[in-house]
MARRO-142705 format. One record per atom (N, C-alpha, C): z, y, x. Coordinates in steps of 0.1 Angstrom, whole numbers, plus 5000, padded with zeros to 4 digits. Example, Ala and Ser with C-alpha at 12.3 -4.5 7.8 and 13.67 -1.06 7.14 Angstrom:
<nodes>
507849435132 507849555123 507849675132 507149785128 507149895137 507950005129 
</nodes>
This chain:
<nodes>
499949875007 499949994998 500250145008 499350235003 499450365011 500650445008 501650465017 502750565013 502650685017 502950775008 502950905009 503950965019 503651055029 504551105037 504651235031 505651315036 506051435029 504751545032 504551615023 503451705022 504051845029 503051935030 503352075037 504052145027 504752275031 505452355022 504652475019 503952455008 502952535006 503252685005 504752715002 505052855002 505152915015 504952835026 505152895038 503752895045 502852855040 501252845043 500852975042 499853035045 498853145041 497453075039 497553105027 495653045021 494753165020 493653105022 492553215022 492353295009 491953405009 491453484995 490053474993 489653354983 488253344981 488053394967 486853434965 486253434952 487353474940 487953604945 488753684938 490053614932 490253484936 491453434933 492953464940 493953504935 494953534942 495753444952 496253474964 496853364971 497853274965 498453344954 499653264947 499053164937 497653194932 497153114923 496553004932 496053024943 495352924951 496452824954 497852884959 498452784963 499052694950 499252734939 499352644929 498452554927 496852594926 495952504926 496052384936 496052414950 496152344961 497252234959 498552294955 499752204952 499452094945 498852164933 498652024919 497551934925 496351974929 495451894933 496051774946 496551854955 497451744966 498151644959 499151694948 500051604942 499151494936 498351544929 497351444921 496551334930 496051384940 495351304951 496351204957 497451264963 498251164969 498951064958 498951094946 499451004936 498550894936 497250924935 496250834936 496250714945 496450764958 496450694970 497850624972 498750684965 500250604967 500350494955 499850494944 499850394935 498950284936 497950304945 497250184948 496650204962 496350074969 495950064983 494450094984 494150124997 492650164999 492250055007 491049985005 490649875012 489349925020 489549915033 488349965041 487449835045 486249825037 485649705037 484649705049 485149615059 484449615070 483049535068 481949575073 480649505071 480149475085 479949355084 479049285096 478049205091 477249155102 475849095097 475948995088 477248925086 477248795079 477348845065 477948965060 478249015048 477549115041 476549165051 475749285049 475249285035 474549175032 473749185019 474849185007 475649105009 476749104997 477449234995 477649305005 478349435003 477549554996 475949525001 474949614994 474849594981 474949454976 474849424962 476049494956 477249504961 478449584955 477749724955 477249794965 476949934964 476149964955 475049864951 474049884939 474949904926 475749834926 476649824913 477249954909 477850034922 478650134921 478050254921 476950274924 476150394929 476050504916 475550434905 475150504894 476450594889 477750504889 478850574885 479650664893 479550634904 480150694917 479050764927 478250874923 477350904927 477451004939 478751054943 478951124953 479351024966 478451054974 478550954988 478951045001 480251045003 480651095016 480451025028 479951065039 478850975050 479751055063 480050955072 480350975085 480050865096 479550915108 478950805117 479950845131 479950725137 480350725152 479250685160 478850745171 477950735178 478350775195 477550745204 478150745220 478150875226 478350975217 478551115222 477351215225 477251305233 476251385236 476051365251 475051315256 474851305270 473751395276 472751455269 471751515273 471851675268 471951765278 472051895276 470851965279 470352045271 468752115274 469452255284 468352255293 468352375303 466952435303 467052555300 465852635299 464952605286 463652645287 463052575275 462652715266 461552715261 461052845249 461452805236 462552865231 462952855219 463152985210 462552965199 462853105190 464153145186 465053055183 466553085178 467152965183 468652975182 469652885185 469352755176 468952765165 468752655156 467752565162 466652605167 465652535174 466152455185 466952535193 467252485204 468352365201 469252375190 470152295186 469452155183 468352165174 467552065169 466851995183 466552045190 465751985201 466951895209 468151965211 469251875216 469451765208 469651785193 470051665187 468751555186 467451605188 466451495187 466451415201 466851485212 466951405226 467851295224 468951345221 470251255221 470051145210 469551185196 469251065188 468450945190 467351015197 466350925202 466850835211 467650865221 468150805234 469550715229 470050735221 471250665218 471150585208 472350515204 472250405194 473650405184 473450405171 474550415164 475550315166 476750335163 477850245165 478550205152 478850295145 479650275130 479250385121 479050335111 478750435098 479850415086 480450515081 481450525070 480850585057 481050505045 480650555034 481450555021 482050675015 482950665005 482250724992 482250634982 481750644969 482550714960 482250834954 483350904942 482550954929 483250944921 482551004909 482851164910 482351254901 482451384900 484151444900 485151344895 486351364895 487151334910 486451264915 486851204928 487551084929 487151014918 487750864916 486850774926 487550654932 486650584941 486750444935 485550374935 485150234929 486450134932 486750024926 487549924931 486849814932 485749784926 484749664927 485349534925 485949544913 486549424908 487949384913 488449474922 489849454930 490749534925 492049544930 493149634925 492849724938 491949734944 492049844958 490949934957 491150054959 489850144962 489150104974 487850124972 486950064982 486250154989 486150145004 485550235015 484650155024 483650185024 482650075033 482550145049 482650055056 482550075071 481649975078 480650015083 479449925087 479449925101 479449815109 479549815123 478149755129 477449845137 476349805142 476349725154 475449635161 475449555171 474649615182 473649715181 472649745193 473349805205 474549895203 474949965214 475649865222 475349875235 476049795247 476749875257 477949875257 478849955264 478549925280 478049815282 477649765295 476449795300 475749855291 474149865296 473550015291 474050055281 473650175277 474150315280 473550405282 474250555284 474950605272 476150665279 477250725269 477950825273 478350915265 479450995271 480750945270 481550915285 482750865287 483750885277 484051025276 485051095265 485051015251 483851025247 483550975233 483850825233 483350735242 483650605243 485050555242 485950615252 487250635252 487850645239 487450755234 488250785222 488050665211 486850615210 486550515200 487450375204 487350345219 488050235221 489650265214 490250395218 491350405213 491750415199 490650415191 490750425177 490550305172 490350195180 490250055178 488849985173 487950055178 486549985176 486449895190 486049765184 485849655194 484449645196 483949675211 482649705212 481749545214 482749455220 482449315220 482049265207 483049285199 482749215186 481549285177 481149425178 480149475175 478749405179 478849375194 477849325199 477549175193 478549095191 478648955187 478448965171 479149025163 479049015147 478149125141 477749225148 477349365142 476149345134 475949445126 474549455117 473249495127 472349435121 471149465126 470449575120 470349705129 470249825122 468749845114 467949785118 466649745111 466849685098 467649585098 467749515083 468749605074 469749695080 470449795074 469549895068 468649935074 467650035071 467049995056 466349865060 465649795047 466749785035 467849755037 468849745024 469149875018 469249965029 469650105023 468550175015 467250135022 466350195013 465950144998 466350014996 466249954980 467749954974 468550034981 470050054974 470250144962 469350244962 469550354953 470450464955 470750444969 471650554976 470550664981 469450634987 468750724992 467350744984 466650844986 465450884977 465850884962 467050954958 467650974945 468351104944 467551214937 468051334937 469451354925 469751194921 471051204911 472051164922 471851144935 472951104944 473351214952 474751264955 475051354961 475751334974 475151364985 475651334999 476551445000 477751395008 478651505011 479051465028 479051575035 479151535049 480051675055 480151635069 480851745076 480051765089 479451875091 478751915104 478051795107 476551745098 476351645100 474751635105 474351715115 473151715119 472851565124 473751535133 473751425141 473751285132 474651285123 475051175111 473751155105 472851275101 471851235094 470651195101 470551265115 469551225123 469551075128 470851005128 470850865132 470450775120 470750835108 470250755095 468850785091 468350875094 466850885096 466050805105 466850785118 466350685127 466050545122 467350515114 467150375108 466450355098 466350455089 465250465079 463850445082 463650505094 461950505094 461750445106 462550365114 462350315126 461550375136 461750505137 461050605145 461950695151 461450745162 462250885169 462050995156 462851065158 463051215150 461751295153 461351355143 460151445143 460251555156 459251575161 458951675170 459451825167 459351845156 459851985147 460951985136 461452085138 462652085128 462252115113 461052165112 460452165099 460152045094 459651965102 459351795095 460751715095 461651745103 462951685102 463551745088 463451855084 464051875070 463151855059 461851805061 461051735051 461551605047 461751545060 462451365057 463751405051 464751495054 465951505049 465751505034 464751635029 464851665015 464151535009 463451435015 462951335007 463951215005 464551195018 465651065018 466751125012 467151235015 468651285007 468351414999 467951414989 467351534982 468751624981 469651574977 470951664973 472051624982 472151724993 472951705001 474151825004 475351815007 476251925010 476951905024 476952005032 477552005044 478752095042 479952035044 481352105044 481352235051 480852195063 481052305075 480252425071 479152405062 478452515058 479152585048 479652515037 480552565028 481652665033 482252615045 483552695049 483052805053 481852855053 481652995057 481853075048 481753035034 481953135023 483353135016 484353075025 485753085022 486553145034 486853265032 487453325047 488653275049 488953235060 490253175066 490153025068 489052975061 488852805064 487952805077 488552705087 487652705102 488252555105 487552545116 488052415125 487152315121 487552175125 487052055123 487651995111 487151865111 487451795098 489051775094 489551725106 490951735106 491951875104 491251955109 491952085109 491652135093 490652125086 490352145073 491452065065 491451965067 492251855058 493851925060 494051975071 495452045073 495552155065 494552245065 494652365056 494652355044 494052245039 493952215023 495052115018 495952065030 496851965023 496351825021 495351795026 494751655024 495251575035 495951445033 496451345041 495451245044 495151205056 494251105061 494850985057 493950865052 494350735051 493450655061 493750605069 493150505077 493250585092 492450525099 492450555115 491450665120 491850775124 490950885126 490050815139 488650885137 487650865147 486950705143 487550645131 486650535123 485850595113 484850545112 484050625102 484350615089 484950495084 485250485071 486250575066 487650575075 488650695073 487950825072 487150865083 486551005083 485851035070 484850935066 484150945055 485050965041 486050895041 487350925029 487951065030 488051095043 488851235044 487651325042 486651315044 485351415040 485251415025 485251305018 485251305003 486451374997 487651375003 488951434998 488751575000 488251615011 488151775016 487051835006 485951755005 484951814995 485651834979 486251754976 486851764962 487751894961 488951894970 489752004971 488952164972 487852144982 487052254983 486352314971 485752204964 485052234954 485952294943 487052234941 487852264928 488652394930 488852424943 489752554947 488952664950 487752654957 486952774962 485352774954 485152694948 483852704942 483852674927 484152774917 484252744905 482852744897 481852794903 480552764896 479552654903 478452674902 477452574909 477352574923 477152454927 476852454943 475452444949 474652444938 473152434940 472652494950 473052624951 472252724963 472752684977 473752594977 474052524990 473652404995 472752364987 472152214988 471152214998 471052115007 470252095019 470452155030 471552255032 471652325045 472552245054 472052205067 473152155076 473552265086 474552255087 475452365095 474752365109 474152475116 473752485128 472252455131 471752415122 470452365118 469352455107 468152465110 467452525099 467652685099 467352725087 467652885083 468852865074 469952965080 471152965068 471053115064 471153125051 471353245045 472653265040 
</nodes>
C-alpha cells in the first residue's frame, strides 16, 4: 500500500499569483486537490507493471482496452544522457541549434526505458481488473553499457535508481516490435488521445525513432510534421509553466511547489510518468480554468513559442 507522508504546510508556502486568482484562494485549491490525490494513492496501491519481451503483447492488449476511457497519456523516457555538444554551425535561432543537438544525440543513442501513465479527465487511473492502479514501465534491450556510448553521470544515476542493464539486455523489449504494437494500439495517430509530458523534446525524439525505424528528420519543420501526425494533441508542462508566474524548475521541483508526492523511484520512467500526470492535473485545475487548446503541440525549447 502507498502510505501518505505528511504534506507541506500550505500556510507557510508562497504560491504564484496566476490568472487573477488570489494567493489565499490558490492555497485553498491546492490544499484540497492535494488531499484528494493523496487519499486516492493512500486508499489503494499503485502497480508499476514491468514490461519485458515475454509479456509485451499481453500488456498492449490491456492498453488497447483502457485508452478510450483513460485518454490522457503521461509519458517519460530514460536514455543514456547527452553525449554530443554542437560547436559552431550556422543556426537561425537557438531552437534550431537545440533541435540539431537533439537529432544528433537521438540518432546515435538507444532508448533504455519508457513510462506511460493513463488517466481520465479527472485524473483517475485504470485498474485493469485488479485492485491496484496501473502504470506501465517498458524496458528495452538494445542499449549495452559495455559497448555503446553514454554520458557517465546519466548511467550512474540510472544504476542508483535500480535499473538493471544486464536484465534489460537479456529480457528487454525489442524496440522494433514495440513500435509495431504502439502503432496499432490506438494511442498514437489519434487526436482524441492527450499526451502529457515534461520538457519532452528528447522523449518524443526517441518515440519517433521507434515508430518510424529511421533517424530523425534533418529539419525541425519536418520533425514537427511527424509530431503532429503521431501525437496530434500534446502538452509539455514545462511550456505551460511559462504562463504561471512563480513556477520554475524541473519535474521534482514543480511537484514540490504544487504539493504532489512521488510514488515509486525517481529516475525510473514509470514513476516519472505518474508524477508528470499528477503535476499536469494540479496545474490544469489550479492555473488554467479555460481551454488548453492554444498550448497544444508546443515542445519547450523547440519550434516557435508564442
